[in-house]
N, C-alpha and C positions, 0 to 999 in steps of 0.2 A: 412753455407749456409744451408746444410742436414737437419741439428738440426731444423735451423728456419722453414724449410718447413713443417718438422715432427709436430711442435706443431703448424702451422697454420691447419694443416690437423685435428690436433686434437681440435683444436679452430671449424671449419667449424662444425665437426661430432658431439661436444658437443652444438651448436647452435642447431642444424638441430634434435637432440633428441628431445631437449624442444619443438620444433615445431609441434614434428607428435607423438602423444599418442596414445596406444591401452586400449582400454577399454572394457569392456562388450558387447557394441553393436555395435563394430568395431573398426579401427583405424581411427582417426580424422588427421587433417592437419590444424595447425594455422597460423597465419600470425605475425609479430614482430608488435608492436605498433609504433606508429608515432609522441609520446606524453610522452614515457617514458619508464622505462626497463620493459618491462613484456611482455606477448605475448597474443592475441588475438585470441579464438577461437569461431566463431560469425556465429549465425542462424545453431544450432545443432536440428536439431528434435528432440522433446523428447516424443511425441504423434504425432495422425493423428485424425481430423475431419472425423466424421461416412458420408461418400456424401450421404448417404441414408435419414439421420436425423441428419444435423447440428445443432440442436439443443439439443441434445442429449448426450449420454456418449461419449468421443473419445478413438477411439480406439487404441491397438498398435501401433506402428512402427517400422517395420522391423528392423535387425539388416543389415548396412553396406557391400557390396558385395565387396565392393573395395575403396577405401583410401576415404572418404570424406573429401572434401575442406570446411572447415569453413572459408570463407574469405568475408561474407555478411551478415551486420543486416538490412538489408532494407525493410525487412517483416514487415510489422504489420497486425495485426486482422482489420476484418473491420470498421470502425467508423467513424464518423465525428470529425477531428481533432481540439483540440480547441487550442494547442499551436503549430503552425507551421509557419517558415516563407517561404518569399516569393511570399505570394497572390496565387491566382487559388484556383482549386475546393478544399474546404477541405475535402471533401473524398478521403480515400485511403485505401487499405486493399485488404487480399485475405484468403478466409476458410484456406488455405495450411499455417498456422502460426505458429502453437504449436513447436517454436522455442526457444532455447536459446543462451545466449553468457557466457563464462567463460573465463574469465580473469585472469593468472597467473603471478605473481613477477617473476622475472630470476635471482632466487636463489636457491642456493643449499640444502633450507631443504623441507622434503617429508612429513612432517605432519603437512602443514598449516590449520590455523584456515579458516573456510571458512564463506564468508556471502551473502546470499540468499534474494536477495530484490526486493518485491512486488511493480511496480509501482500504484501510484492513478487514479482517472479522475473519479471517480461518478459511475463505472460500466459501462460509455457505451464509455467513451474514454483513451487513453495510450496507452504507449508503451517503447519496451524496448531500443530503440537505443543508441548511444552510444554519440551523439547530446542533448540528454536531460540527460543523465544518464554517464556519463563520468566516467571511476573508477581513475583516476591519483591518484587523490588526498588520495586514501583509499590503492592501489594496493603497494605504496610505504612503507608501513606497513607490509609489508610479509605478508598480507591475500592476499585466494583466493575471488573475487570478480561474483557472478553470478546474470543475468537477464533474463528475459525470460517473452515472450508472454502470453497471459491466453484469450479465449473469452468473447468478451464484448457484450453490450446490449442483444438485444435479443438472438443473438448466444449463449450467457453465461449465461444471469440471467433471462430467461424465465421461469416461473414456471406456469405448467398448471393444477397439478395434476390428470396425467396421467402416467402410467409407463414409456413411451415412453420417456415426459418430465417432470421430478419430479420436477426440479429445480436445484441452485447450479451447473451448469457444469463448469463456472468459476473456482470457489474455486473447482472443482474435476480435473480444469485442474493445477490449482497451486499445488495442491498434487501431482500430478504426475512428473509434474516438481522437486519438491523438493526430491521424492524417486529417481529420475534419479539421481539427484546429488546425495544420500546418495549414492545409488548402483555405481555410475561411477566417483566420486571423487577422488579416491586414484589414482586413473590414472594419474593424472593431479598434484601431489602432495599435495591434499588435506586427511585432517582427517576425515573419515565420521562420526566420534564421535565426533567432534567441531564444527557443525554446527549451526550458526545462524540465523536466518530467520528477518525478516525486512521490515518495507513499511511504506509511508508517504499516510495518508489521508483513501482513501477507498483501498490504500492497507495496511495501519495497521489496518483497519475494518478487513480486509481478514484474516490477519495476528493473529491478533487475535483469528478468529474463527477456525484456527489452534489449538488455543491452547485449547479452548474450546467444538472442536467435540468430538467423542467418539472413532474416527479412530487412530490407533496407532500412537504415534510420531514418529515422525522424525529426530528431532533437538535437540539441548540441551539449546537454548537460542534464544529471542526474544528480537528486539529492535521496540517499535511502538512510531512512530511518529505523533501527532494528529489525532489518530484513537481510534475506541475499536469496540467490536460487538454490542455493548450498545447502540453505537449514534442513534440518534432516526432517523429512515427510512432506516437503514443496514437492517433489517427484515422488512418485509410488506405481505400482503397478497396474497396469491396466484391469476393470474389473467385468469382462465377458461375459458373465450372470447378471450383470444390476437388470438392465430392464424385464428381465424376467423375472426376477426376483421382486422387485415393486411391484410390477404387475401383480403377480399374486398377490401379495400381501393386500393388495386395495380388492383384489374380487376376481381377476383374469388370469386364469389358470390355462400356460402355454409352454409349449417350448421352442417355440417358434419365437427366434430375437423380432424379426417384422415384424410378428402379429404384434407382439407387446410392446416395438415401437408405434405401432399404425392405434395401439388403444390409450398409451400413457398424451399421445398427442393430443387428443381428444381429452382426456382426463381434466378435471381441475385443479392448476395447478397449487390451490390451498390443499388438496387432497395427498397431492401428490409431494408436496413440502412436508407434513406432518406426519406422513407416512414414514418417510427417510429419519425425521428426527425423533420420530420413535423407537426405531430401530437401530438408531445412533450409526446410520450410513456419515463416515466420512470421506469429503471431498479434496481432489489434489489433482494437481498437473502431472501430466506422464509422459514419457517418451513415445512418439505416435509410431504407429505401423505406418509403415509407405503404401501407399495408395496410387493408382494411378489418376492422374489429375486432381489429387490432392495435394494443397500445399500444405507440410508441416509446420508449427511454429516450433515445436520443441522434437527436435530428432536425434537426441543425445543426452548423457546426464550431463547435467549442469557442471558438476564436479570435474569433467574433461572437457570442457569447451576452451577454443581456444581463445576464444573473443575478437573475433575478426570486426566487430564495430566498435572496439576499446577505443582505437588510434584516436588521438586527438581530442579526447572525450572529458570535460572535467565532472567531476567527482564529488561531494559532500557526502558523508554518513560517518554514522557512530551508534551507542546504546546509549542506554541508561546502567546506574553503577548497578543497581540489584534487581537486573530485568524479572527474575520468576518470584520477587516475593508476594507477589501477588496472589500466585498457587494455592499461598495459605489460607485466603479468602474466599476465591472464585468457587463457588457448589461443583462447577463442570471439571473441576482437576482434584475435587477431595482427594477423588480411587490412587491417585499420586503416590501419597505419603501412607497409604495405609497396605501398599503391594511392597512385599519383602525383595521383588524383581523390578523395582521400579528402573532401576541402570539399564539389564537387559532390555528390558520392553522400548525404554529411549532410543539404546542403543541401535536395537532393530531395525529401526525404519530407515539408518544410513549402512550399516555393516552387517554381514554374514558371520555372528560370531557364536552361532549354537554348539559348534566342538571346539570352542576355543575358551573353555571354564579358565583357564590359568589368565586370560585377557583381564578375562570381568573382573577376576579377584583382585587386580592389579589397580584396576580403577576406584573396586569399591574400598581400597586400603588409600589409595590415595585423598578419596573424597570422605568416606566415611571411618574409617579406624578399623576397629576391630565390629562395629556394631553394623549389621546388614537393614534393623527396622529403620525407615523412613518415621517413622513416628517422635525415635528416640532423634534423630538426627534433621530434624526437619529445616532446620538451617541450611545446613551442608548439602542437604538432598537440593533445596532452591540454588547454592553455591553451583553444584553441578549443571542442573537445569541451566542458567544462567550462561556459563560459558560453551556448553555441548551445543544448545539449541540457538543460541544468539551472539554471544559474542564472539568464539573464536570463530566459526564457520563467515561470517561478514571481516571482520579482520584478514584474515586469511583472504577472502577475496580482496580487499583492497591492496595487501600489499601484492599480491598476483596483477593487479591494474594498474598499479603504481611503474612497472617494467613495461608498460605498453610506450610505444613512441608518441610524445607530444599531450602526454594525459596527466593529468593534476589530480589529484589524490588526497581531500582534507579531512581528516579525523576527529573524532569530537566524543566527550564521554560528558555525558548530562547528570549530574549530581546537585543539581540546586532542590531545596526543599521550599517552596512558598505555598498558598492559598488555593493555587491554579494547576496543581498535580493531577492530572486527570485521573489516572487510574486508583489514586492513592485517596484521591477527593470522595470516588464512587464506591469506594467498598470501606471507607473510613478505614483505613491500612495506618496500624500506629507503631510500625516497627520502624525504626531507623532506614534510611534508605530509596533512593529511589527506581519507580518499578516502571516496566511497560508501557508506555505510550504516555507516561507523565510530561514532557517536556510540549506534550501538543496543546496544554491549555495557554502555551506563550505563543503558542503561533497563532491559533485560531478560536474565536467565538467559541464559545458551548454552553447551550441552555441552561444546564445544571451547575456550572459554575460560577462565580459571585461575577456580576454585572461591571462594577467598578474596582479593580484592583487596586490596592494598597502600593504604598509609593515603592516598595523595593520589589513586588511583583510586578507594577509598569515599569521600573528599571528593566526588570527581567527578560519583559516583551518587548521592549525597545534595542534591547541586545542582540536578541536571538531573530529579531525579524529584520535588524539590518542586518545581519552576519548574513542570513539566509537570501537577505534580496541582493545584497554587495553580490553575493556570488551570483545569484538570477542575471546580472545587471552585467557585470564585470569578470566572472569565471572566479574571481578571488572574494573569498568574505571579509579579508581585512586589506582590502587597496591602500591605506592610509591609516595611521594611527590617528585617535580622534580622545576625546575626552569619555564618548561615550566606550569605545573599541580601542582603548589602552596596550593594544598586545599585534604581536601580529603573528597570523595562524601559517604557518609553515607547513608544506604538503610532505606526504611521503616520498622519501628517496629511495634509490635500491639497499641501502644500507641502513635508513636512517626510519623510525616510526614516529613520529611525532603525535601528541594530542591535542587537541585542547580543552581542558576542564574547566564547562560550563556550571559555575557553583555561583555564592555569593560574588565573589572575583571570578576572574578569566584568567587561567594560568596554563600554559605550555606544557606540558609532562612529557615524559616519553614510555613507550611501550607499555601502556597498563595493563595491568593483572599480569604482568611479564613468567610469574613464576607458572601459573596453570596455563600460559599459551605456551608455555617451552612445552609441557607435561604433554599439548596436546598435537603441538609440531609432532615432536617422536612417535607417537602414536599414531598420526596421520602417515607418518615417511611406511612405519611400518607395518601398514593394514591397509593401504588406499589400494590393494587387489584386493579386498573382501568387500568392498563396496555394492552395498543392496541389490543398485538398478545400474547397470551396464549397459 
């Protein structure tokens, strides 16, 4: 009896040690997960928004003077939510939102690989909560998963060309979150020299920007899903009148930028976000103007970057089969298919072609034949958007990256159609082909997808999460052939562009969409001097 009691006490003590960690910023208490054998440390603050200028640089968060109870991940940054359940007001958020979540497998290893995931959402919505990015499928492979919030909309991506708001504060938030992980993850059993960052859509675009910035690199590997920093519209010109315009729409009229800043700094974030949503402000990263004492995150067009941080980096990246089929169902994209100038408007994010109608005609003929009406050629428009907005910019980046020293690049094409395809499920899409974000349902648990996958979908979860976590652990998604992964996924070379097609089976193909990619190779070669932002 005495022996059993001692063993029980030792087990309890062992569990308590796993729930309490001692970091550089203080002691943090976690909670056991309810869907797997791992511990959750939720809502840990990594920085603080500056109350006197919530549109500018964040400030360090003070160390904890007592145990921080990391029990709650409900806080998100101010936004109009795009994916939310239960109805009601889609607005939610608070400026005290720069928090992260750390999910730690309940295993003995003390040098676990770490995955820091950046959510997408067009720079104006998104959140790190477990209902959208549950780590259950990944942590069972003995990796630590970290998700975090960063500022969105005007608070994260207002570019004013003034030192107080130079732009890209959402990117700086991300950088500070990754730095917090690097500096503190060892206390959770993670290895700070085995960090993989990754993201999807705009999360992948910003992750790619962390590869291209001149700031010191804080990670060893990257996973870019359906996004790169060279995607049209990721970088846009600064809007020097934004503060004054927004202040006037809320009710404060001034021609003084700093007076507008003082007013908006005190304004209710809900009012600011709802106003910018009502007037359809669009937020993006920008090439920052130089100021004394202000370190830029983006100092040149990503298309022209030499990528000084790429050498020695491992990259896994890819896209879905028909990225933009969801635009046929999304209300926010309905205008696209009604515009006779749909190609011109989308091309304008990347190239200055106002005086080059012959160039536009060539693109129209390639995709639409003699019909310029998007309603008639909606599937051809989807193909254009898929190629120009996602597949070509990303594949172009990967081919560039593969030329760097000691850099391995693995490309995938996701074409599996099951019951967990996120976007198809959300919009009830019936057209064939996988669309934007469909693969996320096989990487994360998501509340609006089935709780218990069927046999085929579970097999696909097992395959994809093993590929992803093999990459995190070994830098190679298929270090050995197994019954689960009966292929060897080769990296890109100077001459070859292999690609793993993830469908019902795993198949290595070459140069996906090669005809359309060859067209855009020729187009870029001929018109790179016409880039919109130099």
